[in-house]
N, C-alpha and C positions, 0 to 999 in steps of 0.2 A: 539771502548774505549767499552760497555754495559753499557746502562744505568743502568741495578740495582750498576756495580761497581765503576762508577762514583756516583751515590747517597751514597753508602757505605763511597767512601771517604771522599769525604762532612763532613759528621755526625763526622766522625774522626776527621778533622781539625774541625769543627765548637767547634764539646765538648771538644778539649783542650784546644782552643783559651778560651773561659768561661770558664774551672775551670782553666788556667792562669791567668784570669785576677778575679775571686774571690778568687784569694786562695792571691789574691795582695787585698783583698778590693780596687777594682776600680769601680765594678759594684756596691758599695753602695755610691761611691762619685758620681760617673755618672751614672746615675741609666737611661740615654738617650743614650746612647755605648750596653745599652740590644736590642735595637730596631739594631742593623747597623746586627749581623747575621742574626734576620729575613731576613730586604731586600735584600743581597745575596745572600739567600736563594731561596729568589721568582727569583730573576732576572739571578743565575742559573739555575734552575728550566726549567724558561720561553728559555734559551739556550738548556738549556740542553734538553726541549719537540724540540725544531725546528734538533736539530743534531742528532738526533738516532731517527729519527722517524722512524716506519717502512711502 
């Protein structure tokens, strides 16, 4: 799997999750949860950088 495809898949999944949470107004209630996708993106970025290094 190429890094670009990996990034696109993650962006789509993260956006979908945030849209779902926003629709159910969970983000208003639990604003600290908005940091979770950012942390996941950071750690997945570190992982993909090591895994797909050219």
